[in-house]
Steps between C-alpha positions, in 0.01 A plus 500: 500500500661835576846506648504600879802690612683424823379832647136414416543152650653645817213753526236224462673280755517797739127565452424134566720500809323818630156349436596179681641704794175702518292184489704340778466813713125491447491132597700578820256782593209263447665235718543747785121536515445132547459349850656166594249222557626447855447872578154491347405181689625650828296811447189303405545280808510817713192637330314171547594496867380854542171418327451203729559713807251761373239228439552360849474846655186574295339174621584592859348846454187341350467272805548803723220682320274195544576505868431872522164445329404230748611722786289789361193278471546355850579829672271749327229347285383227741458736800320752278260225384448392865421863598251537208327174590478606867355842398254334264379263774489779755295726277267224397387448848365198687 
C-alpha cells in the first residue's frame, strides 16, 4: 500500500468534510420544503369544511331550481294548456 503524506491526508479529510457539509445543507433545504403533519391536517380540515359547505349550497340551489320549475309549470304551462283546451272546445262547437 502506498504511503500517504500528511498533506494528502489533510486534503482528503477536507474533501470529505466539504462533501458532508454540502450533503447536510441539501438535507436542510429538503426539510424546509416539508410541511408539519399538524399544519397539513389543519389545512385538510379547512378544505373538507369548505367542500361540505359547497355541497350544502349546491343542494340548496338544486332545491331552488326544482321549486322554480314547479312555479314555471304552475304559472305558465297550466294556464296555457287551459287556454288551448278552451279554444279547442270553443272552435269545435256544440
